[in-house]
C-alpha positions in Angstrom: 0.0 0.0 0.0 3.0 2.2 0.1 2.4 3.5 -3.5 -1.0 5.1 -2.8 -0.9 8.8 -3.5 -3.1 11.5 -1.9 -5.5 11.6 -4.9 -5.8 7.7 -4.8 -6.8 7.9 -1.1 -9.3 10.8 -1.8 -11.0 8.7 -4.5 -11.0 5.7 -2.3 -12.7 7.9 0.4 -15.3 8.9 -2.3 -16.0 5.2 -3.1 -16.3 4.5 0.7 -18.9 7.3 1.0 -16.7 9.3 3.4 -16.8 12.3 1.1 -19.8 13.1 -1.1 -18.3 14.9 -4.1 -16.0 13.2 -6.5 -12.5 14.8 -5.9 -11.6 15.5 -9.5 -15.0 16.9 -10.5 -14.1 20.6 -10.7 -11.0 20.3 -13.0 -11.1 21.9 -16.4 -9.3 19.4 -18.6 -12.0 16.7 -18.5 -10.4 14.3 -21.0 -7.2 14.2 -19.1 -9.0 13.9 -15.8 -11.1 11.0 -17.0 -7.9 9.2 -17.9 -6.3 10.0 -14.6 -9.5 8.9 -12.7 -9.5 5.6 -14.7 -5.8 5.1 -13.9 -6.5 5.6 -10.2 -9.5 3.2 -10.3 -7.4 0.6 -12.1 -4.7 0.9 -9.4 -7.3 0.6 -6.5 -8.8 -2.4 -8.3 -5.3 -4.1 -8.7 -4.8 -3.6 -5.0 -8.1 -5.4 -4.3 -9.5 -2.4 -2.6 -12.5 -1.8 -5.0 -14.5 -3.7 -7.5 -17.0 -2.6 -10.1 -20.5 -3.8 -10.0 -21.3 -5.7 -13.1 -23.6 -3.6 -15.2 -25.0 -4.0 -18.7 -23.1 -0.9 -19.9 -19.8 -2.3 -18.6 -20.2 -5.6 -20.3 -21.3 -4.0 -23.5 -18.8 -1.2 -23.8 -16.0 -2.0 -21.4 -15.4 -0.5 -17.9 -13.3 2.3 -19.4 -16.4 3.8 -21.1 -18.2 4.4 -17.9 -18.3 7.6 -15.9 -17.9 7.6 -12.1 -21.6 7.2 -11.4 -22.0 4.4 -13.9 -19.0 2.5 -12.7 -20.7 1.7 -9.4 -17.4 1.0 -7.6 -17.8 -1.0 -4.4 -15.3 -1.7 -1.7 -14.0 -5.3 -1.4 -13.9 -6.9 2.0 -10.2 -6.1 2.1 -11.0 -2.5 1.1 -13.5 -2.1 3.9 -11.0 -3.3 6.4 -8.3 -1.0 5.0 -10.7 2.0 5.2 -11.6 1.2 8.8 -7.9 1.0 9.6 -7.0 4.4 8.0 -10.1 6.5 8.7 -12.2 7.0 11.8 -14.8 8.7 9.6 -16.0 5.5 7.8 -19.7 5.0 8.3 -20.7 1.6 7.2 -24.4 2.4 7.3 -23.9 5.4 4.8 -21.7 3.2 2.6 -24.3 0.4 2.5 -26.9 3.1 1.6 -24.8 4.1 -1.3 -24.5 0.5 -2.5 -28.2 0.0 -2.1 -28.8 2.9 -4.4 -26.5 1.3 -7.0 -28.5 -1.9 -6.9 -31.7 0.1 -7.3 -30.3 2.0 -10.3 -29.1 -1.3 -11.8 -32.7 -2.8 -11.5 -34.1 0.3 -13.2 -31.5 0.0 -16.0 -32.5 -3.6 -16.6 -36.1 -2.7 -17.1 -35.3 0.2 -19.5 -32.8 -1.9 -21.5 -35.1 -4.9 -21.9 -35.5 -6.0 -25.5 -38.6 -7.7 -26.8 -38.1 -10.2 -29.6 -40.8 -11.6 -31.9 -40.4 -14.8 -33.8 -42.2 -15.7 -37.0 
């Protein structure tokens, strides 16, 4: 974990619902920032701190095509334990609320993306 930078930890705090606003949101160069945010997400995923909820858009277009809200990043069990270790501000109830909203959004998406097929 020695190679985590300040921005990595801030984004991890966002995924853990410790902070409400995405840390890189107010930056002007949006294309570069999206790449930087994806690089941080990939690093956190490689360290087994976060995982992405499997969504239709991720399967169809690849996880790189998703914005932060669509990515639905969740903490792994190891990620939760790490957050509890480094932050006294982690509120598991608020985090679980955030994840419940993801599951609700995913169900809404399934209904709106349903395709009806007719045969012969």
